[in-house]
C-alpha positions in Angstrom: -6.7 -44.5 18.5 -9.9 -46.5 19.1 -12.8 -45.3 17.1 -16.1 -46.8 18.3 -18.2 -48.2 15.5 -22.0 -48.0 15.8 -24.8 -49.1 13.6 -25.6 -45.4 13.0 -22.2 -44.9 11.3 -22.4 -48.0 9.1 -23.3 -47.5 5.4 -26.6 -49.0 4.2 -26.1 -52.3 2.5 -27.9 -52.7 -0.8 -28.0 -56.3 -2.0 -29.3 -55.2 -5.4 -26.1 -53.2 -6.0 -24.0 -56.3 -5.4 -25.9 -58.2 -8.1 -24.2 -56.4 -11.0 -23.8 -59.3 -13.5 -25.6 -62.5 -14.6 -22.8 -64.4 -12.9 -23.3 -62.6 -9.6 -27.0 -63.3 -9.8 -26.5 -66.9 -10.5 -24.0 -67.4 -7.7 -26.3 -65.5 -5.2 -29.3 -67.7 -6.1 -27.2 -70.8 -5.8 -26.1 -69.9 -2.3 -29.6 -69.0 -1.2 -31.1 -72.2 -2.6 -28.4 -74.2 -0.9 -29.5 -72.8 2.5 -33.0 -74.1 1.9 -34.8 -71.2 3.6 -38.0 -70.5 1.5 -38.5 -67.0 3.1 -34.9 -66.0 2.1 -35.5 -67.4 -1.4 -38.5 -65.2 -1.8 -36.5 -62.1 -0.7 -33.7 -63.1 -3.0 -36.0 -63.4 -6.0 -37.2 -59.8 -5.3 -33.6 -58.6 -5.2 -32.8 -60.5 -8.4 -35.8 -59.1 -10.2 -34.7 -55.5 -9.4 -31.1 -56.3 -10.3 -32.0 -57.9 -13.6 -34.2 -55.0 -14.5 -31.3 -52.6 -14.0 -29.0 -54.9 -16.0 -31.4 -55.0 -18.9 -32.7 -51.4 -18.8 -33.3 -50.6 -22.5 -35.1 -47.3 -21.9 -34.7 -45.4 -25.1 -32.9 -42.0 -24.9 -33.8 -39.1 -27.0 -31.1 -37.9 -29.4 -30.7 -34.1 -29.3 
């Protein structure tokens, strides 16, 4: 059975979701920096900022 794959059936890739630890963030930035593409580095820093914010979310919760 051959099922045709199209871009419409592919899941959306979320880079921020992949950056789920300090180690993952560090490795990602190392890889991007090694490529030497300043535009990609700017994008990567945005992803890292979002990922880091979710890792350090200290929003207080109300005790009921």
